[in-house]
Each structure stands twice: as structure tokens, then as C-alpha cells.
VODREN-154794 format. One record per residue (C-alpha): y, z, x. Coordinates in steps of 0.25 Angstrom, whole numbers, plus 5000, padded with zeros to 4 digits. Last residue first. Example, Ala and Ser with C-alpha at 12.3 -4.5 7.8 and 13.67 -1.06 7.14 Angstrom:
REM residues 2
499650295055 498250315049 
This chain:
REM residues 172
488951355042 490351345037 491451235039 491251165025 490451265015 489151275016 488251185006 487451264997 486051204998 486351145011 485751015012 484350965019 484150815022 482650765020 482250715033 481350595035 481950535047 482450415041 482850475027 483650585034 484250465044 484650405032 485250515024 486150555038 486650405037 487150425023 487750565025 487350675021 488350785017 488750895027 490250835027 490250865041 489050775043 488050815054 488350695063 487450575064 486350555073 486350395079 484850345079 484450335093 484150165096 482950165104 482250275096 481350385101 482250495106 483150465094 482050505086 482150655090 483550645088 483550585075 482550705070 483450825075 484650755068 483950755056 483550905058 484950915062 485650875050 484550965042 485151085048 486451025045 486151035031 486650925024 487650965013 487450924998 488450854991 488950954980 488450944966 489450954954 489651094950 491051134955 491450994949 491051044934 490050944928 490550874915 489950854903 490850944895 490151064889 490151094875 490751234869 489851364869 490651414883 491951404875 491451454861 491051574872 492451584879 493151584865 492351694860 492551774874 494051754874 494151794860 493351924863 494351954873 495651934865 496351824871 497751794877 498151934883 496851984887 496651844894 497351924906 496251874917 496152024919 495652054905 494851944902 494251984915 494052114911 493452074897 492451994905 492052094913 491752204902 491052114894 490152084906 489852214908 489652234894 488652104895 487952154905 487952314899 487152274886 487852264874 488152384864 489252404855 490752374853 491252514856 492752554857 493752564867 494652474862 494952414875 493752454884 492852384872 491552454871 490152404875 488952534876 488152454884 486652434885 485752404896 485152544898 484752544884 484052414887 484552284883 483952154874 484852054879 485851984868 486851954878 487952004869 487352084859 486552154869 485252204864 484452314858 484352274844 485952284845 485952404835 485052474845 486052454856 487152504845 486352634843 486052644859 487352644862 487952734852 486852844856 487152824871 488752824869 488752954860 488653054872 489952984877 490553014864 491252924856 492652904850 492552864834 493452734831 494252744819 494052824807 493352704800 492852604808 
């Protein structure tokens, strides 16, 4: 910039924002979404105070939050913000390894107490007519379907029901 940066007046912001927005074909250059006038922001660097262009308000907010975290975590003394984002993008584009993280492995489903009680009631009804009553196993502390319970569910034609998000142990 010949002569250095030009200070802007608040009244000029709208004019420049609309000019740059039009030059971007009414799209955000980051997410490429077509945006309306009320969704566009005149983006600037808070350190240099210089205007970079127009981006949508969501991308502007995201950039600001990323930059804030970058500073708060002390990364600003290690790597430039733009270099960090470029490195992150390259890292995310590299091939993934063929391993599933343990936190995403399927957990053993937990048997619902109400499902166990349904089976128990059916066994108690049947026991009234049997010479040798069927022993009812206790509800398992692990809440997992035991081999014996599985056999009983099958014998009585009941489909066991499981918690979708198993409650934490000791919680109801």
C-alpha cells in the first residue's frame, strides 16, 4: 500500500463491505456458501487492525475463536496462526490409519431392568403349573445378558430390551 494503511470512517464500512462482498460473487471465500447482506462480515486482523476482506459471520466467528484458543494455549509463541491452520489442513487430509479408537468401540449393551422383570413375571406364571419350577437368576450386577438369561428369553419367546445409553453404574 503506497503511503501506508488508510484509516476508515464508520460510515465507509457498509460501502466497502458491499463492494468486497460483490467481488466475492456474494459468497464466503472460506465456506463458499452464498450469503445475504446480513450474513456477511467485514473481517479484519485484530493484531494489525487491517481489513482482510468479507467472510460470512459464522466463519468470522470461527476464525476468531480458533485464534483466541491458539493464543490461550501458548501456541502463538511457537507457530504463526496461518501456518498452524495450513499444517492442520495437511494433517487432516493425510490417509487415516486402519484402527478404531477405543472410545468408539461398541460397548456391551446393558439389559433393561424392566425387560428382566418382564421375563421374571413370565417365569413366575409358568412356575405355578410346573412340577419342577424354573429357578429365576438374579438381575446381573453387570447388567449384561448372561448365557442363562439368554436361554430363558429364548425359551419364553421374549426379546430382551437394552438401554440405548446405558446409565452409569450406581445411577438410575
